[in-house]
N, C-alpha and C positions, 0 to 999 in steps of 0.2 A: 504493500500500500504506500509506504513512504517513497519507494522508488518511483511509483506512478505519479505521486504528488510532485516529486522533483522534476520529472519529465514534463508534466503539465505546466508547472511554473516556469521552467526553462523555455518552453515554447512561447508562452504568453510574453515573457520578458523579451525574447528575441523579436517577436512580431511587432512590439512597440519600439524597442531601442534601435533596431536595424534601420527603419525608415528615418527616424529622428536623427541618427548619426549621419546618414547619407545626406540629408537636407542641410545639416550643420556644416559638413565638409564642402558641400556644393557652394555655399555662400561664404565660406571662410577664405579670405584673401591669401593665396600662396603664390608669390611672384616667381618662385623658382620653377614652377610647373607651367607647361603649355596648357591651353584650354582643354585639349583632348586628354592629357594626363590628369588634369585637375578633375574633370568630369569622371574619368575612369576611377580615380581614387574614391570618389563618392559612391559610385556603383559597387566598387570592390569592397567597401566597408559594409554595405548592405549584404552583399553575397557572403562575406566572411562571417558576419554575425548570424546569418540564416543557415550557413553550413554548420556552424557550431551548435546553435540552439534548435534547429529543425522545426520552425513553425509550419513549414510545408516540406514535402519530401525533398531530400537532397538533390535528386536528379532534376526536379522542377526548378530549384534554385540555380542549378547548373545551366539550364536553358534560359532562365530569366536574365542572367548576367549579360550574355552576348546580345540578347534581344534589346535590352535597355541601351547597350552600347550603340547599336544601330540607330535606335530611335533618337538619341541625343547627338549623334554625329561623331562618336569616337572612332568608328571604323565602318566601312561599307559592309553590306551583308556577306559578300563573297569572302572577305577577309575575316570577318567576325566568326563565321561558321565553318571556315575551311578545315579546322582541326577536328571536326566531327567525322572527317574521313581520313584521319591520320593513319598511316600504316600500322601503328601499334594497336589500334582498335581491332584490326583484323587478326593480329596475333592473339589478342584476348578472345575474340570471337571463335577462332579455331580451337583454343583451349577450352572454352565453354562447351563446344560440341563434343570434344573428346571426353570431357568430364561427364556430360549427360549420357554419352554412350556407355561409359563405365557404370554409371548408376542404374540406367534402365536395364542393362543386361546382367547386372549382378557381379561385374568384375571387381568392383570396389569391396563388396562383402567377401568375395573369395580371397582377396588379398588380406583383408583384415583377419578373417578366421584362419587363414593359412599361417599367419604370424602367431596367433594366440594358441593354435593347436600344436605348435612345435613341442617336442618332448621336453626341452629344457624349462618350459613354463610350468608344467605340472599343476599341482594344487597349492603351490606356495603363494601366499598373499603378496609377498614382495615381488615375485616374478610376474604375477598377474598384473600388478601395478605397473611394472616395467613394460610388459607386453601390450597393455592397453595404450600406454603412452606411445610406444613405437608404432603401433598400428595407426593411431590418430595422426602422428607426425608424418609418416611416410605417405599416407593417402592424401593428406592436405597439401603436400608438395605439388600435387597435380590437379586436384579438384578443390573447390572452395572450402574454406574452413567451416562455413555454415553447413554445407552438405555433409562434410565429414562428421561434424558434431552431431547432426541429426541422425546419422547412421550409427555412430558409436554409442550414443546416449542410451538407447534401449539395451545394447549389449552390456554396458556397465551396470544398468539397473538389474538385468537378469543375474549377473554375477553377485550383486549385493543381496538379491533375493535368495540365492543359493546359500550365502553366508547366514542370513537370517533363519532359513529353514534348518541348517546344520546346527546352529546355536539352540534353536527351539527343541530339536531332537535330543539335545543334551541337557535339557531342563533350564536353559538360559534364554530369557526373552530380551531381545534388544529392539530399540527404536531406531530405525535407520536415519531418522531425522536428527538424532542426537548421538550419532555414532562416528567417532573420529575417522575410521578407515573409509566410511562412506563419503565423508566430506573430502578426504584426500583423493579418492578415486574420481569423484565428480570434477574436482579441480584439475586433476591430471588430464582428464578427458578434454576439458576446455582449453587448458594452456597448451597442450601438445598440438591441438588443431591449429592454434595460432602460430606456434613455433615452426611447424612444418612448412608454413607458407613462405618462409624466407628462403627456402631451398632453390626455387626456380623463379625466373621472371614472371611466370604466369601463376605462381602459387598464391599470390594475394594482390589486390589492386594497387597498393602503394608501390610495389616493385616496378610494375609496368608504367605507372604514372610518372615515376621519376626518370625512367629511361626515356619516356616521351618528352618530358621537360628538357632533359639534356639535349636531345636531338633538335628541339625547337629553339631553345634559348642559348645553347652553347654549341653551335654547329661545328666549331673548330676543335672541340674536345674529342678525344678518341671515342669511337663507338663501342659500347659494351655488348659483347656477344652473349648468346644464351649460355654457352659453355663457361665463359669468364665469370658470369654471375654465379653459376653453380659452384665454382671453385671456392669463393668466399661464402656463398650461401650455405653450402654443406657444413663448412667449419663453424659458422655462426649458429646454425641449427643444432649441431651436436653440442656445442658449448652451452647454449640456452637450455637444451633438454637436460643435460647433466645437472645444471644448477637447479632447474625446476624439480627434477627427480629427488635430489638430495634434500632440498628445502621441504618439499611436500611430505616425503617419507619421515623426515625428522619431526615435522609438526603433526602428522596424522598417521602414526604407525598402526599396524594391526595388532590386536590382542590375542590372535591365534596363530599357530604355526602352519596350519593346513586348512584349506577350505574344501571339505569333503563335498563332492558333488559338482565342483567347478569344472573338472575335466569332462565329466559326463555332459554338462550343459554345453560346453564349447563343442564337443564332439558331435552332439545331437544337432546343433545349429549348422555345423560344417557338413554333416551328412545330408541335411535337408536341401543343401545346394545341389546335390547329385553330381553327375559327371559334367565335365566341361561341355557347354553347349556350343553350337556353331556360332551363335551371336557373340559369345564371350571370346572365342578364338578370333573372330573377325575384329572385334574391338581391340584385342591385344595387337593384332597386325597393324591396324590403323594407328594406334598409339605408338607402337614401335617404329613405324615409318616416320612419324613426326619427330620422335626423339633422334633417330638417325640423321634426319635432315637438319635438325638443330645443332647436332654435335659435329657434323661433317666439316663445316668451315674451319673449326679448330684443328681437326686432323689434317685437312688439306694445307692449312697454313704451316703446320709443322713440317710437312713433307716438301711442299713447293715454295714456301715463303709467303708472307702476308701480302706482298705486292705483285705476286705472279699473275700471269694472264688467266690461269685456271681459277684463281681466287676471285679475280674481277668478274669473270663470267658467272661464277657461282653466285656471288653477291648480287649480280644484276638480275639473274633469272630465278633465284630461289632465296630471297631474303627470309628472315625468320617469320614474318607475317604470312608469307605464302606457304612456308613449311607447315605452319599450324593449320592453314586452310586446307592443304592437301590431306593432312591426317583427318581433319574433321569431315571433309567432304567424302573421303573414302567410305565413311560409315553409311552414306546414302547409296553407295554403289556395290558394296560387298554383300552378296545375297545370303539369306538364311534359308529361304525356300523360293527357288526360281519360279516354280509352277504357280505359286500364289502371289508372286511379285513382292514377296516380303524381304525387306532389306534389314541390315543390322540396326539402322536408326531410321524412323520415319519422320516426315516433315513436321508433324504435329509435336512430337517429342523434341525434335531438334529446335524448333522455335521456342518451346517452353524452356529449353535448357540454356538459352542465351539470356544472360542477365542484362536486359536492355537498360535498366536503370544505372548499372555500373558503367556501361558504355557511354551513356549520356553524361554521367558524372565525369568520366575521363575526358570526353570531348570538351565539356564545359570548362574543366580545369585547365586544359591545354589552351583553350581559346582565351581565357582571361589572362593566363600567364604570357601568352604571345603578345597580347595587346599591352600588357604592362611593359614588355620589352621594347616594342616598337614605338610606344609613346614616350619612353624615357622614365616612366614611373618607377620601374624596378631599380634604375640607376639612382634615382632620388632617395628611395627607401634604403638602398644599399649604402649610400653615402651617409644617411642619418645613423644607421646601425654602426657604420665605421667610426663615426664621431663618438658614439656612446661607448664603443669598445676601446677608445683611446687612440684611434688613428691607425695603429699598426699592431694589432693583437697577434698572439701566436696562433698557429693553425690549430693547435690542441685546444686552446680556449674557444676559438671560433667554432670548430666542429662540435665540441662538447656542449656549447651554449645552444646550438640549433637542435642537437639530438635530444637534450633534456627538455627543451621547450616543446618539441614535437611530441615527445612521450607524454608530457603533462596534458597537452591538448587532446591526445588520443585517449587518455583516461576518461575524459568527460564528454567526448563526442566520438563519432566514428573515426577510425583511423584513415579512411579515405578522405573524409572532410579535412582532417588535420593535415594530411600530406598535400592536398590541393591548395590549402591556404599557405603552407610553409614552403612548398617546393620552389616556386618562382622567386620568392624572396631570398631563399638560401642560395640559389644559383646566382642570382643577380648580385648579392652581397659578396659571394666568393670571387666573382669576376672583378668587382670593384676593388677588392683587397689584393688582387693579383694571385689568388689561390686557384688551383684546379678545382672546378665545381664537382668533380666526380666523387671525391671522398665524402663531402657533406651531403650530396644527393643520395648516395648509398647509405650513409649513416642515418639520415632521418627516415629512409624507407625501412631499414632494419629496426630502428627505435620505435617506429609507429606500431610494429607488431608485438611490442612488449606491453600492451595495455591489459594488465592482469588484475588491476585493483577494483574495478567497478563493473557491475552487470551491464552498464550501457557502453562499455568500451568496445566489446566485440560481440557478435551474435553467439559464439560458443559460450561466453561468460553468461549471457542472458539465458541460454538454454539450460545450463546446469543449475543456475540460480533458481529457476522456476521449479526445480525438483523439490525444493524445500529442505534439501540436505546440506545446503551451503549458507551458513549465516553470513551476512554482509561483513561483519567484523572479521571473520576468518578469511574471507576473500581479500579484504583490504590488507590485512596483516601479512598474508603470504605474498600478495601481489607487490607490496612495497619492497619486501626483501629481494624478490626476483628482479623487479624493475631496477633497483639500485645496482645490484651486482651485474645485471645484464647490460645496462647502458654504459656504466663506468668502466667495468673490467673486461667486457667482451666487445661491445659495439665500437667504442671509440678506438681501442687498439687495433681491431680488425680493419677499420676503414683507413687508419693512418699508416698501417704497416702492410697488411696483406693486399688490400685493394690497390694501394699505390704501387706495390711490387708487381701485381698481376697486370695492371694497366701501363706500367712503365712510365709513371709520372712522378 
């Protein structure tokens, strides 16, 4: 109830403050800005407040910003809306189709139960805790954290019910709503879904949004390939997961050494999947094709050199967005039953699998960021931040400030809204200070996935919070610890050392 009241008040506050702030900035004299930049500042303030407070759906706000910009003359329509067809959008679209194919055909469940039914898991609460986390993490690297959490949530509930039944048979009645291990398992389910998203560019919206921002606002910066992202994404994912596992097990240990019935529960669920179906095999082929096409440029670069003719030809004919679309479209062509005309994925399921709101949010964020760049607004904001930081701050301080700020924003609003708001500002400020924009761009993308404190931070948090087994105080306490360790001891060192080494900057 309190959480609903907070959301309601947040929306009302935003609905009032957003327009008032925009009007104030519209009439406030700012001589350093051109008329276009000044008007954009007013519109951007409205968009920023509404992204954070959500009085209307975030995708609606993302469309409102460019629309207002055209109406007041900040940019013509073809310029304001051009980024809604950005190539990165099709990388995401292909990823959505592959994810939907995995979900519709049960490949995601087969992977999850395959991990949990391994012999090393057994009926040990500690190993089950680890296996649940691994299954969530590995699945969410390729499909959305929301879909992964929705899939894994009932599995976790089933295991907890097995614990309750086992305890009851031994004469001990437990209330899962006040059971430490239940809280820990729920939180592991949520946190691992968010942690897995950092592994690939398509794992979570902030990753692809920042890659898009870099291509649009810093065209001279080196391009981040799918494989390059995975190099640091996997390292970050493993480090975040280890910290989350240690913290959660320390805070919410099990009071039994064995969960009798857990193995039977997992085995029964795995057996219900039956043998591999033709649709599952086809989905695996399509997914594997996309992965091969994504990784191929890095292999070709090692063999032939990054500036070879074969690399130029590959980049020209099969960029990452096309690789994703090839994999996604294959699902509509690989037959399950030719006589019935049944394919691996039908159009109805495919359309439902595309998160159109996320694509609109992505396009709107890129559009506003591009206009901030072309009007000079981002330079003005960057210069202001530069003065606040003392003129010539260290790169450590600069990256740390933006990572922490983005994390705090992500805790109280969606991480996609936080990254849309901070992305263009961070890149513009980095260029103003003479830093490469890549470390801070990757840093805030990774930091935004560490929203573990509040139910509103990410959909997985909200899903497990709704179970009633996760008191808000426990979520805040565990989330603070993981957030602090994650952003200070993992995120910042990774982007300042590993990312710079991989990108050669």
